[in-house]
SEVORO-813292 format. One record per atom (N, C-alpha, C, O): z, y, x; residue number from 0; atom name; chain. Coordinates in Angstrom, 2 decimals. Atoms other than C-alpha are relative to their C-alpha. Layout:
<nodes>
+---------+---------+---------+-----+------+-----+
:      c3 :      c2 :      c1 : seq : atom : mol :
+---------+---------+---------+-----+------+-----+
:       Z :       Y :       X : NUM :   CA :   A :
...
+---------+---------+---------+-----+------+-----+
</nodes>
This chain:
<nodes>
+---------+---------+---------+-----+------+-----+
:      c3 :      c2 :      c1 : seq : atom : mol :
+---------+---------+---------+-----+------+-----+
:   -0.40 :   -1.05 :   -0.87 :   0 :    N :   A :
:    3.81 :  -17.89 :   -9.05 :   0 :   CA :   A :
:   -0.12 :   -0.45 :    1.45 :   0 :    C :   A :
:    0.16 :   -1.60 :    1.79 :   0 :    O :   A :
:    0.10 :    0.29 :   -1.44 :   1 :    N :   A :
:    3.18 :  -17.70 :   -5.32 :   1 :   CA :   A :
:   -1.34 :   -0.52 :    0.45 :   1 :    C :   A :
:   -1.53 :   -0.78 :    1.63 :   1 :    O :   A :
:    1.33 :    0.49 :   -0.39 :   2 :    N :   A :
:   -0.44 :  -18.87 :   -5.40 :   2 :   CA :   A :
:   -0.82 :    1.09 :    0.67 :   2 :    C :   A :
:   -0.80 :    2.26 :    0.27 :   2 :    O :   A :
:    0.94 :   -0.91 :   -0.63 :   3 :    N :   A :
:   -2.92 :  -17.28 :   -3.06 :   3 :   CA :   A :
:   -1.29 :   -0.06 :   -0.78 :   3 :    C :   A :
:   -1.85 :   -1.14 :   -0.98 :   3 :    O :   A :
:    1.22 :   -0.06 :    0.84 :   4 :    N :   A :
:   -5.92 :  -16.13 :   -5.13 :   4 :   CA :   A :
:   -1.04 :    0.96 :    0.58 :   4 :    C :   A :
:   -0.73 :    1.87 :    1.35 :   4 :    O :   A :
:    1.08 :   -0.92 :   -0.32 :   5 :    N :   A :
:   -9.28 :  -14.50 :   -4.62 :   5 :   CA :   A :
:   -0.34 :    0.75 :   -1.29 :   5 :    C :   A :
:   -0.60 :    0.14 :   -2.32 :   5 :    O :   A :
:    0.20 :   -0.86 :    1.15 :   6 :    N :   A :
:   -9.81 :  -11.58 :   -6.98 :   6 :   CA :   A :
:   -1.44 :    0.49 :    0.00 :   6 :    C :   A :
:   -1.91 :    1.03 :    1.00 :   6 :    O :   A :
:    1.40 :   -0.41 :    0.12 :   7 :    N :   A :
:  -13.36 :  -10.87 :   -8.19 :   7 :   CA :   A :
:   -0.09 :    1.25 :   -0.87 :   7 :    C :   A :
:    0.40 :    1.28 :   -2.00 :   7 :    O :   A :
:    0.28 :   -1.23 :    0.75 :   8 :    N :   A :
:  -14.38 :   -7.38 :   -9.28 :   8 :   CA :   A :
:   -1.45 :    0.34 :    0.23 :   8 :    C :   A :
:   -2.12 :   -0.29 :    1.04 :   8 :    O :   A :
:    1.37 :   -0.46 :   -0.15 :   9 :    N :   A :
:  -17.70 :   -5.57 :   -9.62 :   9 :   CA :   A :
:    0.00 :    1.47 :    0.35 :   9 :    C :   A :
:    0.79 :    2.24 :   -0.19 :   9 :    O :   A :
:    0.10 :   -1.40 :   -0.36 :  10 :    N :   A :
:  -18.71 :   -2.30 :   -7.97 :  10 :   CA :   A :
:   -0.99 :    0.67 :   -0.95 :  10 :    C :   A :
:   -1.46 :    0.05 :   -1.89 :  10 :    O :   A :
:    0.86 :   -0.77 :    0.89 :  11 :    N :   A :
:  -20.89 :    0.40 :   -9.56 :  11 :   CA :   A :
:   -1.45 :   -0.52 :    0.02 :  11 :    C :   A :
:   -2.19 :   -0.30 :   -0.93 :  11 :    O :   A :
:    1.34 :    0.56 :   -0.07 :  12 :    N :   A :
:  -24.08 :   -1.36 :   -8.40 :  12 :   CA :   A :
:   -0.11 :   -1.36 :   -0.64 :  12 :    C :   A :
:   -1.20 :   -1.92 :   -0.71 :  12 :    O :   A :
:   -0.02 :    1.29 :    0.62 :  13 :    N :   A :
:  -23.06 :   -4.57 :  -10.14 :  13 :   CA :   A :
:    0.19 :   -1.18 :    0.95 :  13 :    C :   A :
:    0.11 :   -2.34 :    0.54 :  13 :    O :   A :
:   -0.25 :    1.05 :   -0.98 :  14 :    N :   A :
:  -22.37 :   -6.50 :   -6.94 :  14 :   CA :   A :
:    1.45 :   -0.43 :   -0.04 :  14 :    C :   A :
:    2.34 :    0.38 :   -0.30 :  14 :    O :   A :
:   -1.38 :    0.51 :   -0.04 :  15 :    N :   A :
:  -19.32 :   -8.73 :   -6.68 :  15 :   CA :   A :
:    0.73 :    0.49 :    1.24 :  15 :    C :   A :
:    0.17 :    0.52 :    2.33 :  15 :    O :   A :
:   -0.88 :   -0.39 :   -1.14 :  16 :    N :   A :
:  -16.47 :   -7.49 :   -4.50 :  16 :   CA :   A :
:    1.25 :   -0.87 :   -0.10 :  16 :    C :   A :
:    1.88 :   -0.97 :   -1.15 :  16 :    O :   A :
:   -1.15 :    0.92 :   -0.02 :  17 :    N :   A :
:  -13.75 :   -9.92 :   -3.47 :  17 :   CA :   A :
:    1.14 :    0.59 :    0.80 :  17 :    C :   A :
:    0.93 :    1.28 :    1.79 :  17 :    O :   A :
:   -1.19 :   -0.31 :   -0.76 :  18 :    N :   A :
:  -10.19 :   -9.31 :   -2.35 :  18 :   CA :   A :
:    0.99 :   -1.14 :   -0.25 :  18 :    C :   A :
:    0.76 :   -2.00 :   -1.10 :  18 :    O :   A :
:   -0.98 :    1.10 :    0.10 :  19 :    N :   A :
:   -7.14 :  -11.54 :   -1.95 :  19 :   CA :   A :
:    1.36 :    0.54 :   -0.39 :  19 :    C :   A :
:    1.67 :    1.71 :   -0.18 :  19 :    O :   A :
:   -1.33 :   -0.39 :    0.45 :  20 :    N :   A :
:   -3.65 :  -11.50 :   -3.38 :  20 :   CA :   A :
:    0.87 :   -1.19 :   -0.28 :  20 :    C :   A :
:    0.44 :   -2.34 :   -0.17 :  20 :    O :   A :
:   -1.01 :    1.02 :    0.34 :  21 :    N :   A :
:   -0.55 :  -13.43 :   -4.37 :  21 :   CA :   A :
:    0.43 :    0.21 :   -1.46 :  21 :    C :   A :
:    0.70 :    1.33 :   -1.87 :  21 :    O :   A :
:   -0.48 :   -0.09 :    1.36 :  22 :    N :   A :
:    0.42 :  -14.21 :   -7.97 :  22 :   CA :   A :
:    1.50 :    0.24 :    0.01 :  22 :    C :   A :
:    2.25 :   -0.50 :    0.64 :  22 :    O :   A :
:   -1.41 :   -0.36 :   -0.06 :  23 :    N :   A :
:    3.78 :  -12.56 :   -8.61 :  23 :   CA :   A :
:    0.68 :   -0.13 :   -1.38 :  23 :    C :   A :
:    1.83 :    0.28 :   -1.54 :  23 :    O :   A :
:   -0.63 :    0.21 :    1.29 :  24 :    N :   A :
:    4.40 :  -13.48 :  -12.27 :  24 :   CA :   A :
:   -0.57 :   -1.25 :   -0.66 :  24 :    C :   A :
:   -1.71 :   -1.62 :   -0.39 :  24 :    O :   A :
:    0.56 :    1.13 :    0.75 :  25 :    N :   A :
:    4.04 :  -16.51 :  -14.53 :  25 :   CA :   A :
:   -1.05 :    0.55 :   -1.00 :  25 :    C :   A :
:   -1.09 :    1.76 :   -1.25 :  25 :    O :   A :
:    0.99 :   -0.46 :    1.00 :  26 :    N :   A :
:    1.17 :  -16.38 :  -17.09 :  26 :   CA :   A :
:    0.72 :    0.72 :   -1.17 :  26 :    C :   A :
:    1.69 :    0.20 :   -1.71 :  26 :    O :   A :
:   -0.60 :   -0.79 :    1.07 :  27 :    N :   A :
:    2.00 :  -13.74 :  -19.68 :  27 :   CA :   A :
:   -0.97 :    0.13 :   -1.16 :  27 :    C :   A :
:   -2.18 :    0.23 :   -0.95 :  27 :    O :   A :
:    0.82 :   -0.20 :    1.17 :  28 :    N :   A :
:    0.73 :  -13.41 :  -23.23 :  28 :   CA :   A :
:    0.56 :    1.18 :   -0.80 :  28 :    C :   A :
:    1.77 :    1.31 :   -0.97 :  28 :    O :   A :
:   -0.36 :   -1.15 :    0.78 :  29 :    N :   A :
:    0.77 :  -10.25 :  -25.28 :  29 :   CA :   A :
:   -0.74 :   -0.10 :   -1.33 :  29 :    C :   A :
:   -1.93 :   -0.43 :   -1.34 :  29 :    O :   A :
:    0.64 :    0.11 :    1.29 :  30 :    N :   A :
:    0.04 :  -10.20 :  -29.02 :  30 :   CA :   A :
:   -1.11 :    1.04 :   -0.18 :  30 :    C :   A :
:   -2.01 :    0.83 :   -0.99 :  30 :    O :   A :
:    1.03 :   -1.03 :    0.13 :  31 :    N :   A :
:   -2.04 :   -7.05 :  -28.60 :  31 :   CA :   A :
:   -1.26 :   -0.42 :    0.76 :  31 :    C :   A :
:   -2.37 :   -0.15 :    0.30 :  31 :    O :   A :
:    1.13 :    0.42 :   -0.80 :  32 :    N :   A :
:   -4.28 :   -8.54 :  -25.91 :  32 :   CA :   A :
:   -0.40 :   -1.42 :   -0.39 :  32 :    C :   A :
:    0.46 :   -2.22 :   -0.77 :  32 :    O :   A :
:    0.50 :    1.29 :    0.45 :  33 :    N :   A :
:   -6.46 :  -11.56 :  -26.65 :  33 :   CA :   A :
:    0.23 :   -1.12 :    0.98 :  33 :    C :   A :
:    0.47 :   -2.26 :    0.58 :  33 :    O :   A :
:   -0.05 :    1.03 :   -1.00 :  34 :    N :   A :
:   -6.23 :  -13.40 :  -23.34 :  34 :   CA :   A :
:    1.27 :    0.11 :    0.86 :  34 :    C :   A :
:    1.80 :    1.21 :    1.03 :  34 :    O :   A :
:   -1.18 :   -0.05 :   -0.88 :  35 :    N :   A :
:   -3.29 :  -14.36 :  -21.07 :  35 :   CA :   A :
:   -0.39 :    0.65 :    1.32 :  35 :    C :   A :
:   -1.57 :    0.72 :    1.66 :  35 :    O :   A :
:    0.24 :   -0.64 :   -1.29 :  36 :    N :   A :
:   -2.94 :  -12.62 :  -17.72 :  36 :   CA :   A :
:    1.16 :   -0.27 :    0.91 :  36 :    C :   A :
:    2.22 :   -0.72 :    0.47 :  36 :    O :   A :
:   -1.07 :    0.10 :   -1.01 :  37 :    N :   A :
:   -0.91 :  -12.71 :  -14.50 :  37 :   CA :   A :
:   -0.04 :    1.28 :    0.78 :  37 :    C :   A :
:   -1.07 :    1.94 :    0.85 :  37 :    O :   A :
:   -0.11 :   -1.14 :   -0.90 :  38 :    N :   A :
:    0.32 :   -9.94 :  -12.23 :  38 :   CA :   A :
:   -0.24 :   -0.52 :    1.42 :  38 :    C :   A :
:    0.36 :   -1.51 :    1.84 :  38 :    O :   A :
:    0.37 :    0.39 :   -1.34 :  39 :    N :   A :
:   -1.18 :  -10.17 :   -8.73 :  39 :   CA :   A :
:    0.24 :    1.16 :    0.96 :  39 :    C :   A :
:   -0.15 :    2.29 :    0.67 :  39 :    O :   A :
:   -0.15 :   -0.98 :   -1.04 :  40 :    N :   A :
:   -0.15 :   -8.29 :   -5.59 :  40 :   CA :   A :
:   -1.27 :   -0.04 :    0.84 :  40 :    C :   A :
:   -1.53 :   -1.04 :    1.51 :  40 :    O :   A :
:    1.26 :   -0.08 :   -0.70 :  41 :    N :   A :
:   -3.46 :   -7.20 :   -4.07 :  41 :   CA :   A :
:    0.25 :    0.46 :    1.44 :  41 :    C :   A :
:    0.85 :    1.51 :    1.66 :  41 :    O :   A :
:   -0.23 :   -0.36 :   -1.41 :  42 :    N :   A :
:   -3.44 :   -7.18 :   -0.24 :  42 :   CA :   A :
:   -0.77 :    1.24 :    0.42 :  42 :    C :   A :
:   -0.31 :    1.98 :    1.29 :  42 :    O :   A :
:    0.81 :   -1.15 :   -0.42 :  43 :    N :   A :
:   -6.20 :   -4.54 :    0.01 :  43 :   CA :   A :
:    0.62 :    1.31 :   -0.51 :  43 :    C :   A :
:    0.71 :    2.29 :    0.24 :  43 :    O :   A :
:   -0.50 :   -1.24 :    0.57 :  44 :    N :   A :
:   -4.67 :   -1.95 :   -2.33 :  44 :   CA :   A :
:    1.50 :    0.10 :    0.13 :  44 :    C :   A :
:    2.06 :    1.18 :   -0.09 :  44 :    O :   A :
:   -1.46 :    0.06 :   -0.12 :  45 :    N :   A :
:   -1.03 :   -3.00 :   -1.72 :  45 :   CA :   A :
:    0.71 :    0.41 :   -1.28 :  45 :    C :   A :
:    1.76 :    1.04 :   -1.25 :  45 :    O :   A :
:   -0.57 :   -0.28 :    1.28 :  46 :    N :   A :
:   -0.36 :   -2.70 :   -5.43 :  46 :   CA :   A :
:   -0.04 :   -1.24 :   -0.88 :  46 :    C :   A :
:   -0.85 :   -2.15 :   -0.66 :  46 :    O :   A :
:    0.00 :    1.07 :    0.99 :  47 :    N :   A :
:    0.45 :   -5.04 :   -8.29 :  47 :   CA :   A :
:   -1.00 :    0.38 :   -1.08 :  47 :    C :   A :
:   -1.03 :    1.52 :   -1.52 :  47 :    O :   A :
:    0.98 :   -0.25 :    1.03 :  48 :    N :   A :
:   -2.36 :   -5.39 :  -10.82 :  48 :   CA :   A :
:   -0.06 :   -1.14 :   -0.98 :  48 :    C :   A :
:    0.25 :   -2.28 :   -0.63 :  48 :    O :   A :
:    0.14 :    1.00 :    1.04 :  49 :    N :   A :
:   -2.97 :   -7.23 :  -14.07 :  49 :   CA :   A :
:   -1.37 :   -0.64 :    0.16 :  49 :    C :   A :
:   -2.38 :    0.05 :    0.25 :  49 :    O :   A :
:    1.28 :    0.72 :   -0.19 :  50 :    N :   A :
:   -5.64 :   -9.95 :  -13.68 :  50 :   CA :   A :
:   -0.11 :   -1.09 :   -1.07 :  50 :    C :   A :
:    0.86 :   -1.77 :   -1.40 :  50 :    O :   A :
:    0.30 :    1.00 :    1.00 :  51 :    N :   A :
:   -7.28 :  -12.17 :  -16.28 :  51 :   CA :   A :
:   -0.59 :   -1.23 :    0.70 :  51 :    C :   A :
:   -1.13 :   -1.11 :    1.79 :  51 :    O :   A :
:    0.45 :    1.23 :   -0.67 :  52 :    N :   A :
:   -8.20 :  -15.83 :  -15.55 :  52 :   CA :   A :
:   -1.45 :    0.01 :    0.47 :  52 :    C :   A :
:   -1.77 :   -0.64 :    1.47 :  52 :    O :   A :
:    1.43 :    0.03 :   -0.39 :  53 :    N :   A :
:  -11.96 :  -15.14 :  -15.37 :  53 :   CA :   A :
:   -0.25 :    0.75 :    1.31 :  53 :    C :   A :
:   -1.33 :    0.63 :    1.89 :  53 :    O :   A :
:    0.23 :   -0.76 :   -1.23 :  54 :    N :   A :
:  -11.45 :  -12.85 :  -12.35 :  54 :   CA :   A :
:    0.74 :   -0.61 :    1.20 :  54 :    C :   A :
:    0.73 :   -0.03 :    2.29 :  54 :    O :   A :
:   -0.78 :    0.61 :   -1.07 :  55 :    N :   A :
:   -9.30 :  -15.22 :  -10.27 :  55 :   CA :   A :
:   -0.51 :   -1.38 :    0.37 :  55 :    C :   A :
:   -1.01 :   -2.13 :   -0.47 :  55 :    O :   A :
:    0.28 :    1.31 :   -0.54 :  56 :    N :   A :
:   -9.96 :  -18.21 :   -8.06 :  56 :   CA :   A :
:    1.17 :   -0.40 :    0.91 :  56 :    C :   A :
:    1.52 :    0.33 :    1.84 :  56 :    O :   A :
:   -1.13 :    0.43 :   -0.82 :  57 :    N :   A :
:   -7.08 :  -20.19 :   -6.60 :  57 :   CA :   A :
:   -0.47 :   -0.48 :    1.35 :  57 :    C :   A :
:   -1.31 :   -1.38 :    1.43 :  57 :    O :   A :
:    0.36 :    0.38 :   -1.36 :  58 :    N :   A :
:   -7.39 :  -20.46 :   -2.83 :  58 :   CA :   A :
:    0.98 :   -1.03 :    0.52 :  58 :    C :   A :
:    0.58 :   -2.01 :    1.14 :  58 :    O :   A :
:   -1.04 :    0.89 :   -0.46 :  59 :    N :   A :
:   -4.06 :  -22.15 :   -2.10 :  59 :   CA :   A :
:    1.11 :    0.00 :   -1.05 :  59 :    C :   A :
:    1.63 :    1.06 :   -1.42 :  59 :    O :   A :
:   -1.06 :    0.15 :    1.02 :  60 :    N :   A :
:   -1.53 :  -23.49 :   -4.63 :  60 :   CA :   A :
:    1.33 :   -0.18 :    0.66 :  60 :    C :   A :
:    1.46 :   -0.95 :    1.62 :  60 :    O :   A :
:   -1.36 :    0.14 :   -0.52 :  61 :    N :   A :
:    2.18 :  -23.09 :   -3.96 :  61 :   CA :   A :
:    0.55 :   -1.38 :   -0.41 :  61 :    C :   A :
:    0.57 :   -1.71 :   -1.59 :  61 :    O :   A :
:   -0.58 :    1.31 :    0.31 :  62 :    N :   A :
:    3.75 :  -26.58 :   -3.71 :  62 :   CA :   A :
:    1.41 :    0.17 :   -0.50 :  62 :    C :   A :
:    2.14 :    1.04 :   -0.02 :  62 :    O :   A :
:   -1.38 :   -0.12 :    0.55 :  63 :    N :   A :
:    6.95 :  -27.11 :   -5.73 :  63 :   CA :   A :
:    1.05 :   -0.44 :    0.96 :  63 :    C :   A :
:    2.24 :   -0.40 :    0.64 :  63 :    O :   A :
+---------+---------+---------+-----+------+-----+
</nodes>
């Protein structure tokens, strides 16, 4: 929690689009979904969104 991350998405043309956010939850696992995820507050949309590990890159790790 508290890590600054870069979120990778794709637009309709297939180009990568990046935005930044803060991780606001510990890694969560759901028996219905196959992969773990975290909730990230996206600075561009100002909303919390569910993100999978393949779409995140840690920019700055929160020190304990």
